[in-house]
N, C-alpha and C positions, 0 to 999 in steps of 0.2 A: 783287390776286393771288389772294386766297382765293376770290373769286367765279369767276375763270377756272378754278382747279383744280376747283371744285365743278361747273362746267359740263362740264369734261372727264370728270370721274368719273361723271357721270350720262348721258353721251352714248351712246345706243345706236343701232346700225344693224343691221338684219338683212337678209340677202339669200338665199343659196341653200342647198341641202340637202347632207347628208353621210351616207354609208351607215354601217351598223353595222360594228364592228371586224372581225367574222368575215366580212363581205361585201366588205371592202376588198381590192382586188387590186393587188399590187405589180407592175403593168405600166405601161408608158407609155401615155398616152391616145392615141386615134386619132380622126380626123375632128374632130367638134365636142365630144368628150368632155372632162369635167373630169379633172384629175390627182388621183388618189387616193393616200392613204397616204404622203404625204411624210414624216410622222412618225406613229408608232403610239401614243405617249404624249402626254398633255397638256403635258408638259414635255420639253425635250431632255435636260437634266440639272437645272440650276437655272433656266435661262431658260424662260419659257413657249414652247411650240411653237404653230404655227398650227392645230393640231387642236382641235376642239370636241366636246362631247357632243351627241348627237342630241336632237331634240325629245322631251320627256318622259322622257329618260334620266337616271338618277341614278348618279353615280360617286363612290365613296368611296376616298380616297387616304390611305394611312398612310405617312409618311416618317420615316426615322431618319437622324441623323448622329451617329456615335459620336465619342468624343474622339480627339485626335491619336494616330496610331500611333507617333509619335516617343517617347512615354513608355514604350513597350515593355511588358514583362511586368508592370510595376508597376500598370498600369491595364488589363492584358490587351489591350494594343494599342488602347486607347480604348474598349473595350466597357463599362467601368465608368462612363463619362461620356456616356451617350447623351442626345441631344436629339430630341424627338419632335414631329411636326406631324400633326394630323388635319385633313383637308380634304374638304369636301363640295361637289360641283359638280352643278348641275342644268341641263338643257337646256330653257329656256323655248321656244326654237325651234331649228331646225337650225343657226342662225347667231347665236344669242344665248344665252350662259350666264351664270349667277350662281353665286357660291361663297361659302362661309364657312369659316373655319379658325381653329384655335388651335394655337400653337406654344409649347413649353416654353422656347424661346430668348427671354429677356426677357418671357415670358408674354404674347405678342402675339396679339391677336385681329384678324382681318382679314375684310373684306367686299370682294368683287371682282366685276367684270363683264368679260366677254370676248365680242367680237362681230366677225363677219367682214364686211369691207368689199368685198373683191374676191377672186375665185377663179381660179386658174390654169386656162387652157382652151386646148385646141388651136385654132389660128386665132383666138385671143382674147387675153385677158390673159396675159402671160408669168409673172405672179407671183400668189401668194395673199397678201392683206394682211389682217391681223387687229389689232384694238385690244384693249388690256388696261388696266384701271384698278383701283386698289385703295385702300381706306382702312384704316389700321392703328391699333390702340390698344395702346400699350406700358404694360402694367399693372405692370411690374416697377420703375418709377421710384418712389423712396421719398421721401416728404415729409420724413422726418427728416434725410435727406442732402442734399436740395435745398430749401432754404427758399423759401417763396413758390410752390411747385409748384402749377400749376393743371391742370385737365383738358385744356385746349387744348395744354399742353406734351406730353401723351402721344400726340398725334395725328401720323400720318405719311401721306403720299400718294404714289402712284406712277402713272405713265402710260407705256405702251410701245406702239410701233407695230411689229408683227412682219411682216416682209417675207420671204417664203420662195419658193423655186423647187425643184421636183423636176426635177433635171437629167436623170436617166435612171431606169431601173428600180431601181437600187441606191443612188443618191446624191441627197441633198437638202441644201440649205443655207438658212440664214436669217440676216438681220441684224436688229437690234433697237435702234433709237434709243430711249433711255430717259431719262425725267425722274423724279426722286424728291425728296421734300421731307420733312424732319423738323423739327418745331417745337422739338425739343430735341436738340442734338448734344453729344457728349462731348468732341470735339476743339475747343479754343478758337478756332482760326483757320478752322475749316471753315464754308463757306457752308451755310446750311440748305437751300437749293435746289441740287441737284446733278444733273449730267448725265453720261451714259455711252453707250457704243455696244457692244452685244452682238453676238457672231457665234457661230454654232453650225452643226452639221451632223450628219447621220446617214448611215452607210454600211452597207448590208445585207450580212450575212455568210452568211446562209442563209435558209430559208423563214421561220423565227421569230426569228432572231438578228440583231442589228445592233450596231455600235459607234457611240457618240454622244460628242460633245464640245461644250462651249461656253466662251466667254471673254468677260469684261466689261472694257472699257477705260474707266476713270473719267477724265472730262475736266477736272474742276476740284477734284481732291483737294488738301487743304491740305498745305503743305510739311512741317508738323510732324506729319502723321498717321502712325500706326504701321501702318495698314491697307494691304492689298495688293489688286491686281486679282484677281478670282476666275477660276480655271481649273479646269474639271471634266472628267473623262473617265470613261466607263463603258460598260456594255452593257445592251441591252434584250432581254428574253425574253418573247415573247408566248405565252400558254397559254390559248386559248379566250377567256373573258371577262376574263382577267387580263392586265395588263402589269407585268412585274417588272423594275425598273431597278436595277442595281448599279453603284456608281461610287466614284471617289475625287475629293476636292475640297479646296482650301485654305480653303473657307468652310464654317462649321458652321451658319450661319443659313440659313433656307429661304424667306424672303420677299425681295422685291426690295431694300427698304431695308437689310435685314440683309446679304445676300451681296454686294451692290454696295458698300455703305458700310462694312461691318465685317468683311471677310474678313481673318482674323488669321494664317492659316497661310502657310508658305513652302515651295513645292515643292523648292527647291534645298537645303533643310535637312531634308527628309523630314517636315516639319511639316504633315501632311495628314490628312484625315478620311475614313474609309470610311463609306459609307451606302447606303441603298436607298429607292426609292419603290415601293410596291405598290398598284396600283389595281384596283378591282373594279367592274364595271358591273352595274346593275340595271335 
């Protein structure tokens, strides 16, 4: 199993090119053109989108998830309890990216690879297909509280296949079959290998605005688990070389294993987190 995950995590394929953010045109493709700008951000909200950085392009992403707004003025609607993630993404080619990040949620370090397998094209493929793999290290686990803790227990892995289609000028959808594995789980009956299906979309509201949403359906969550399926809704604002994403989610974690496996909020009870992603291209 470990060998299989290792092969998946290192499996790179590179294919076609992608234009710069400012040159992407939100119009339907014609003739034999590729579909551009299905998504403007590297993420829909929590789930990865099929967008990649261009060759030799460097993207720095600062993400915040504040505490639950349910606590009200006591925590200034969650602003006192922020979680931060710093993510650095580099385009080795137009269709193959690598990334490294650090999140204050469980003090997780992550290395990732993202690669395009197929691209939506008029009179060609009806979908864009992208793979995403990551390795995570949970440095918050405490040897004093977990006797016999080893480095291997800190590791987690994730693999996603992102399948997206730009339906028309304004509307794009994506599904994301997801596998993730944690060598240490906090819920006693939870399988370490977990499966989920993500779905997300983007609807353009104006030249630079869009509304985005994504949802993750966990397929083998333990019956005694207190965690929920993640649902996130927000807006994208494109300003030149920046994409600013503002959203609400019932998950405070920002990596796959976290928001899919440990979403603790409940929309029906107002137990949700406000947050944002701010990306800058260099």
